[in-house]
C-alpha positions, 0 to 999 in steps of 0.5 A: 783172457787169451784175447785181451791183446786184440784191442791193441792189435785193432787200435794199431791197425787203425793208427797205421791206416791213419798214417800214424806209423810210429804210434801204431808201433808204440801201441803194439809194443805196449800190447806186448808189454801186457801180453808178451806171449801174443804171436799176433801182436809180435807178427803185427810189429813185424808187418809194421817194421817191414812197411817201414823198410826194416826187413831184418827187424821184421824177420826178427819179429816174425821168428819171435812170433812163431815161438809164441802161443803155438803161432804156427802160421803158414802165411807167416812162413810165406812172408818170411820166405819172401823176405829172405828172398828179398835179402838174398838168402835163397836157402832160407827162402826155400825152407820158408816156402816149404814150411808154408806148404807143409802147413797149408798145402792148398795155398795157391799163392804160396805154390805160385811164389815157390814155382817162381822161386824155382824158375828164377833162383834154381832154374829148376823148370821141371820142379816148377812145372810139377808145382804149377800142375798142382796149383792148376788143380787147386785153382780149378777146385776153388773160386780163385781170383782170375789173377792167380790163373794168369800168374800160373800161366805166365810162370808155366810159359817161363818154365817151358822157355827154360826147357827150350819148349817154345810151343808150350811156352807160347801156348801158356803165355797166350793163355795168360794174355787171354785170361788177364783182366789187369791193365798193369800186368799187360806189359809183363805178359806181352814182354814174355810173349815177345821173348818166346817169339824171339826164340 
């Protein structure tokens, strides 16, 4: 049965939730011994390794998962891109974001992370703004969480600042502050507003 791997996956999830990280990894490994072609189990092993702080081990498992059972998952490419970015490999991060968008061009989360990558690591504000425009259309067409709208406005402000467009940057960060309903994000948005006003 092609879904016999699922009990291992679900048990490992429960073990992890109960704080039994090592046992969860052992359960996934046992599942992989019985179902070595399961991309889901391999990806789950990568998730657990990442949560334990083993970023390189996680990447190895994620790449292995992509080779198994036609496991071509846009979300996994997005995670891989973020991991490469954390490890300082910006070129592989860029390729990961692009592959994720190739597989799922409507992923607002991937578009936003890629736009941030373009702003922070490539200083390519024009490309970021083009991505953010597409993101806005996607967000308007779906019932997207408010946080994604805020993040889009915040990144738009940062991109306009890179271009020296103070008024547009102020308008975007003001919109982000108005849309925001997350207390933990307030300081970041206000810091961006102050940075714009200081110019």
